[in-house]
C-alpha positions as CSV (number, residue, x, y, z in Angstrom):
1,M,4.1,10.2,15.8
2,N,4.2,10.7,11.4
3,T,0.3,9.8,10.3
4,N,2.1,9.3,6.8
5,T,4.6,6.8,8.3
6,K,1.6,5.4,10.4
7,D,-0.8,5.3,7.0
8,L,1.3,3.7,4.9
9,I,2.1,1.2,7.4
10,L,-1.6,-0.1,7.2
11,E,-2.0,0.3,3.2
12,S,1.5,-2.5,3.1
13,T,-0.4,-4.4,5.5
14,L,-4.4,-4.4,3.4
15,K,-1.6,-5.1,0.3
16,L,-0.2,-7.9,2.2
17,V,-2.3,-9.6,4.0
18,N,-4.6,-9.6,0.6
19,R,-1.8,-10.9,-1.2
20,E,-0.8,-13.3,0.7
21,G,-2.8,-14.0,4.0
22,L,-3.6,-12.9,7.9
23,Y,-1.4,-15.8,8.7
24,H,2.4,-15.2,6.5
25,L,2.3,-11.8,8.1
26,N,5.1,-11.1,10.3
27,M,6.8,-7.7,11.2
28,K,9.8,-8.2,9.2
29,K,7.9,-8.4,6.1
30,L,5.4,-5.7,6.5
31,A,8.4,-3.1,7.3
32,K,9.8,-4.6,3.7
33,E,6.7,-4.0,1.6
34,A,6.1,-0.6,3.2
35,G,10.2,-0.3,2.0
36,L,11.2,0.6,6.3
37,A,12.7,-0.4,8.4
38,I,11.6,-3.5,11.3
39,G,12.3,-1.1,14.0
40,T,9.9,1.7,12.5
41,A,7.6,-0.4,12.1
42,Y,7.4,-1.5,16.1
43,I,7.5,2.2,16.4
44,Y,4.3,2.2,15.4
45,F,2.6,-1.0,15.8
46,D,3.8,-3.7,18.7
47,S,2.7,-6.6,16.9
48,K,0.6,-7.6,14.0
49,E,-2.4,-8.2,15.9
50,T,-2.4,-4.2,16.8
51,I,-2.1,-3.1,13.2
52,I,-4.9,-5.7,11.7
53,N,-7.1,-4.6,14.2
54,E,-6.6,-0.6,13.6
55,L,-6.8,-1.5,10.2
56,Y,-10.3,-2.8,10.3
57,Q,-11.5,-0.1,12.4
58,K,-9.6,1.7,10.0
59,I,-11.6,0.3,6.9
60,V,-15.0,-0.1,9.0
61,R,-14.8,3.9,9.7
62,E,-13.8,4.8,6.3
63,S,-17.4,1.8,4.8
64,E,-19.4,3.6,7.7
65,V,-18.6,6.9,6.2
66,A,-19.7,6.0,2.8
67,V,-22.4,4.4,3.5
68,F,-24.2,7.3,4.9
69,K,-22.6,9.8,3.0
70,N,-26.0,12.0,1.6
71,F,-28.5,9.8,4.1
72,Q,-32.1,11.5,4.8
73,S,-34.4,9.0,7.3
74,E,-37.5,11.4,5.8
75,R,-37.3,9.9,2.3
76,P,-39.2,7.0,1.3
77,L,-37.4,3.8,2.8
78,K,-36.9,2.8,-0.3
79,E,-35.2,5.4,-2.0
80,T,-32.9,5.7,1.6
81,A,-32.5,1.7,1.6
82,I,-31.6,1.5,-2.5
83,A,-28.2,5.0,-2.2
84,M,-27.2,2.4,0.6
85,M,-26.7,0.5,-0.8
86,R,-24.8,2.1,-4.3
87,N,-23.5,3.9,-2.0
88,L,-21.7,0.3,-0.4
89,V,-21.3,-0.5,-3.8
90,T,-19.9,2.7,-5.2
91,C,-17.3,2.0,-2.0
92,F,-16.1,-1.3,-2.0
93,V,-15.6,-1.1,-6.2
94,S,-13.8,1.3,-5.6
95,N,-12.0,-0.3,-3.2
96,P,-11.7,-3.8,-4.3
97,D,-8.9,-4.0,-1.0
98,Y,-11.1,-3.2,1.5
99,F,-13.9,-5.4,0.2
100,S,-11.5,-8.4,0.2
101,F,-10.3,-7.6,3.9
102,I,-13.0,-7.3,5.5
103,E,-14.8,-10.3,3.6
104,Q,-12.2,-12.4,4.9
105,Y,-11.0,-11.2,8.3
106,G,-14.2,-9.5,9.2
107,F,-15.1,-12.5,11.6
108,S,-11.6,-13.2,13.0
109,P,-10.5,-14.4,15.7
110,I,-7.4,-12.2,15.9
111,L,-10.0,-9.6,15.8
112,L,-10.5,-7.8,19.7
113,K,-14.3,-7.0,20.8
114,E,-13.4,-3.6,20.1
115,S,-12.9,-3.8,16.5
116,K,-16.0,-5.7,16.3
117,E,-18.2,-3.8,17.3
118,K,-17.1,-0.6,15.7
119,W,-19.5,-2.9,12.5
120,L,-22.2,-2.2,14.7
121,G,-21.6,1.5,13.8
122,I,-23.2,0.7,10.3
123,I,-25.4,-2.5,11.4
124,D,-27.8,-0.4,14.6
125,P,-28.5,2.2,11.8
126,L,-29.3,-0.4,9.3
127,T,-31.4,-2.8,11.8
128,K,-33.2,0.6,13.4
129,L,-34.2,1.2,9.4
130,I,-35.6,-2.3,8.5
131,E,-37.7,-2.5,12.1
132,K,-39.1,1.6,11.2
133,G,-39.8,-0.5,7.7
134,K,-41.9,-3.5,9.3
135,N,-43.4,-1.3,11.3
136,K,-45.2,0.5,8.5
137,S,-45.7,-2.3,6.7
138,L,-43.3,-1.9,4.8
139,L,-41.5,-4.7,4.6
140,K,-41.8,-8.4,5.0
141,N,-42.5,-9.5,8.3
142,L,-40.0,-11.7,8.9
143,P,-36.4,-11.4,11.8
144,T,-34.7,-8.2,11.2
145,V,-31.8,-10.0,11.1
146,L,-33.0,-12.5,8.1
147,L,-34.2,-9.5,6.2
148,L,-30.5,-7.5,6.3
149,N,-29.0,-10.6,5.3
150,L,-31.9,-10.7,2.3
151,A,-31.3,-7.4,1.3
152,H,-27.4,-6.9,1.2
153,G,-26.4,-10.7,0.9
154,P,-26.6,-10.7,-2.8
155,I,-25.0,-8.0,-2.9
156,I,-21.8,-8.9,-1.2
157,G,-21.8,-12.3,-4.2
158,M,-21.8,-9.9,-7.0
159,L,-19.0,-8.0,-5.1
160,K,-17.3,-10.9,-4.9
161,A,-18.2,-12.2,-8.9
162,F,-16.6,-8.2,-9.4
163,I,-13.0,-9.1,-7.9
164,N,-13.1,-12.3,-10.0
165,N,-13.6,-9.6,-12.6
166,Q,-16.5,-11.8,-13.6
167,V,-19.2,-8.5,-14.0
168,D,-18.6,-4.9,-14.2
169,L,-20.4,-3.6,-11.5
170,T,-19.4,0.4,-12.0
171,D,-22.4,-1.0,-15.2
172,E,-25.1,1.2,-14.0
173,W,-28.2,-0.6,-15.3
174,L,-26.5,-3.6,-13.5
175,Q,-26.3,-2.0,-10.0
176,D,-29.8,-0.4,-10.6
177,Q,-31.2,-4.1,-11.5
178,L,-29.3,-5.7,-8.1
179,F,-31.2,-3.0,-6.1
180,E,-34.6,-3.5,-7.1
181,A,-34.2,-7.3,-6.1
182,C,-32.4,-6.5,-3.0
183,W,-35.7,-3.6,-2.5
184,K,-37.4,-7.4,-4.3
185,S,-36.6,-9.2,-1.2
186,I,-37.2,-7.5,1.6
187,A,-40.6,-5.1,0.5
188,S,-43.8,-6.3,2.1
189,E,-46.0,-7.3,-0.8
190,N,-48.6,-5.1,-0.7
191,I,-46.9,-2.6,-0.3
192,D,-47.7,0.7,-2.7
193,P,-44.8,1.6,-5.0
194,K,-45.2,4.9,-4.6
195,K,-45.1,5.1,-1.0
196,G,-42.4,2.4,-0.5
């Protein structure tokens, strides 16, 4: 199998789905978008569902690598959390089509259980990091899922604003303000700023 052709099909799927929506995707449109014969698309994928699941898994894998780039668990928790937030923003600012796809279809019934479980590769380490912070009283004593959403919810909102050309999320000052606000939303009130 030619991986370049397979990647071309996945890239074309991403563009087509983000432009027209998942439910307008069919193999004929996809083949045309990729500049391939329809039969060629079927050599690599047996259905649009298979393509969508493989595309989702590819995006999650690449996002996971980006988020955990230079990850060092021995760093102070705040430094680690902000580095991961910065990596997430950098990943999706560089790949806005990835963000749009995950945001629109991350909970779609078209995704197979195995595809949805790929997301756990990102969520599980974050959950463990939050639990560690709670155990050391560095983070608020709130449910982990709430802390996780408090920390990344504003980032998701700002990424949406970036995609809609409402903010310049490449601005480092703006990023710093965003990450500090996210941190403050989860940090324990009596944390020593030097230890966090």
